[in-house]
C-alpha positions in Angstrom: -39.8 38.2 -10.9 -43.5 39.0 -11.1 -45.8 36.5 -12.7 -49.5 35.8 -13.2 -50.1 32.1 -13.3 -53.3 30.3 -14.5 -54.2 26.7 -14.1 -57.4 25.0 -15.3 -56.1 21.5 -16.2 -57.6 19.7 -13.3 -61.0 19.6 -11.5 -60.7 23.2 -10.1 -59.6 26.5 -11.6 -57.0 28.8 -9.9 -54.9 31.8 -10.5 -51.8 33.1 -8.6 -49.5 36.1 -8.4 -45.8 35.4 -7.8 -43.9 38.4 -6.7 -40.2 37.6 -5.8 -41.1 34.5 -3.9 -44.3 35.7 -2.3 -47.5 34.0 -3.6 -51.0 35.2 -3.7 -53.7 32.8 -4.8 -57.4 32.6 -5.7 -59.3 29.4 -6.6 -62.7 28.7 -8.1 -65.1 25.9 -7.5 -64.6 22.6 -9.1 -65.9 22.4 -12.6 -66.0 26.2 -13.2 -63.8 26.1 -16.3 -65.1 29.0 -18.5 -63.5 32.3 -19.6 -65.9 34.6 -17.7 -65.2 32.9 -14.4 -61.5 32.9 -15.0 -61.4 36.5 -16.1 -63.3 37.5 -12.9 -60.7 35.6 -10.8 -57.8 37.3 -12.6 -59.4 40.7 -12.2 -59.8 40.0 -8.5 -56.3 38.8 -7.8 -54.7 41.6 -9.9 -56.7 44.1 -7.9 -55.7 42.5 -4.6 -52.1 42.4 -5.6 -52.0 46.1 -6.6 -50.3 45.1 -9.9 -51.3 45.7 -13.5 -50.5 43.5 -16.4 -47.7 45.8 -17.5 -46.0 45.4 -14.1 -45.6 41.7 -14.8 -42.5 40.0 -16.3 -44.6 37.1 -17.8 -47.8 35.1 -17.8 -47.4 31.5 -16.8 -50.0 28.8 -17.5 -50.5 25.1 -17.0 -50.1 23.8 -20.6 -51.2 20.2 -19.9 -51.5 17.4 -20.1 -54.9 17.5 -18.5 -58.6 18.0 -19.3 -58.9 19.0 -22.9 -61.1 22.1 -22.4 -59.3 23.2 -19.3 -55.8 23.0 -20.8 -57.0 24.9 -23.9 -58.6 27.6 -21.7 -55.5 28.2 -19.6 -53.3 28.6 -22.7 -55.8 30.8 -24.5 -56.2 33.1 -21.5 -52.5 33.4 -21.1 -52.1 34.2 -24.8 -54.7 36.9 -24.7 -53.3 38.6 -21.6 -49.8 38.3 -22.9 -50.8 39.9 -26.3 -52.6 42.7 -24.5 -49.6 43.6 -22.3 -46.8 42.6 -24.7 -45.6 39.9 -22.3 -44.0 36.5 -22.9 -45.7 33.2 -21.7 -44.0 30.5 -19.6 -45.8 27.2 -20.3 -45.5 24.8 -17.4 -46.2 21.0 -17.5 -49.1 20.2 -15.2 -47.4 16.9 -14.3 -44.3 18.8 -13.1 -46.5 21.3 -11.3 -48.2 18.4 -9.5 -44.7 17.1 -8.4 -44.0 20.7 -7.2 -47.2 20.5 -5.1 -46.0 17.2 -3.5 -42.6 18.7 -2.7 -44.4 21.3 -0.7 -45.6 18.7 1.8 -43.7 17.7 4.9 -41.3 14.8 4.5 -41.7 14.6 0.7 -38.9 12.5 -0.9 -36.7 13.7 -3.8 -38.4 11.3 -6.2 -42.1 11.6 -7.3 -44.1 9.6 -9.8 -47.1 11.6 -11.0 -50.1 9.7 -12.5 -53.2 11.7 -13.4 -56.4 10.2 -14.5 -56.7 10.8 -18.3 -60.1 9.1 -18.6 -60.6 6.4 -21.3 -58.9 3.9 -19.0 -55.6 5.8 -19.3 -53.3 8.0 -17.2 -50.9 10.8 -17.9 -47.7 10.1 -16.1 -44.1 11.2 -15.6 -41.3 10.8 -13.0 -39.4 13.7 -11.4 -36.3 14.0 -9.2 -35.2 16.9 -7.0 -31.7 17.5 -5.9 -31.5 20.7 -3.8 -33.0 23.4 -6.0 -32.5 21.4 -9.2 -35.5 19.5 -10.7 -35.1 17.0 -13.5 -37.5 14.7 -15.3 -36.6 11.1 -15.0 -38.3 10.2 -18.2 -40.7 11.7 -20.8 -44.3 12.6 -20.2 -46.6 9.9 -21.5 -50.1 8.7 -21.7 -51.1 5.0 -21.4 -53.1 2.3 -19.7 -52.4 1.9 -16.0 -50.6 -1.4 -16.6 -48.1 0.4 -18.8 -46.8 2.7 -16.0 -43.3 1.7 -14.7 -40.8 3.3 -12.4 -37.4 4.5 -13.7 -34.8 1.8 -13.5 -32.7 3.8 -11.1 -35.6 3.8 -8.6 -35.2 0.2 -7.6 -35.1 0.9 -3.8 -38.6 0.2 -2.5 -40.3 3.1 -0.7 -37.9 5.8 -1.9 -40.5 7.6 -4.0 -44.1 8.9 -3.6 -46.9 8.3 -6.1 -49.1 11.4 -6.5 -52.1 12.2 -8.7 -55.7 11.2 -9.3 -54.7 8.1 -11.2 -54.1 6.0 -8.1 -57.6 6.5 -6.9 -59.2 6.1 -10.3 -57.4 2.8 -11.2 -56.8 0.4 -8.3 -54.7 -1.8 -10.6 -52.1 1.0 -10.7 -52.0 1.1 -6.9 -51.7 -2.7 -6.6 -48.8 -2.8 -9.1 -46.8 0.0 -7.6 -47.8 0.3 -4.0 -44.9 -1.9 -2.7 -42.4 0.3 -4.5 -43.8 3.6 -3.5 -43.5 4.9 0.0 -46.7 7.0 -0.1 -49.7 7.5 -2.4 -51.5 10.9 -2.5 -54.3 12.1 -4.8 -53.1 15.6 -5.8 -53.7 18.0 -8.7 -51.7 21.0 -9.6 -52.8 24.5 -8.7 -51.8 27.9 -10.1 -49.4 28.5 -7.2 -47.5 25.4 -8.2 -47.4 26.5 -11.8 -46.0 29.9 -10.6 -43.3 28.2 -8.6 -42.2 26.1 -11.5 -42.3 29.0 -13.9 -40.2 31.2 -11.5 -37.7 28.4 -11.3 -37.6 28.0 -15.1 -37.2 31.7 -15.6 -37.7 33.9 -18.6 -35.2 31.8 -20.6 -38.0 29.2 -21.0 -40.6 31.9 -22.0 -42.1 31.9 -25.5 -44.0 34.5 -27.4 -47.8 34.5 -26.9 -48.3 33.1 -30.4 -45.9 30.2 -29.7 -47.7 29.1 -26.5 -49.5 25.8 -27.1 -51.4 23.2 -25.1 -49.9 19.7 -24.7 -52.5 16.9 -24.8 -50.3 13.8 -25.4 -53.2 11.9 -26.6 -53.3 12.6 -30.4 -56.8 11.1 -31.1 -58.4 13.7 -28.7 -57.6 16.5 -31.1 -57.4 14.7 -34.4 -60.2 15.3 -36.9 -62.5 12.3 -37.4 -61.7 10.3 -40.5 -64.4 10.0 -43.2 -65.4 6.6 -44.4 -64.2 6.0 -47.9 -66.9 6.5 -50.5 -68.2 3.5 -52.2 
């Protein structure tokens, strides 16, 4: 499978080419979340790979949750490129991609709790389990205050899971509540290569048309239109 992956949900932007298990990556500086910068990264990595868009099987993107403008940018870029080359899009959870990044580290356990800083005194979080090549969510993606985060009931054995994500540094309360039940804490964010690995594992069966690709924000009030005060 040949994929172009795009991720701008976190602090830095990145793109990757996945070609039958081999990964080529390029990353931008933190905070450079704009279309001109991303298009330049994409053009550079496509040239380096020797591939054209029509050589690809799909475009993958981090669909959130994450920074509002970053998530929207990744999805819009994926849609535009997919439309141009008549390709499907594989949307990938940025929380699952962060878990994928953790599993690439030495001695990573099968269980990972991802908690990313969502600002506004909240975190995006989800739990994942790996068994061989199979990955499963141990609960739904959610957004909430740090004190609302809990481990799955089946994870009762202390120290059998890692906590990963920027939420642990951002909210000491989260660390204090869960540190005794988590074997290790790491501040990680997903990158395009992680998105590519998840997308390759999901396969084209999870692809959607460009028009069906959509960002996932979890927090409804971020995108909701402001309500007008009733007229008197």
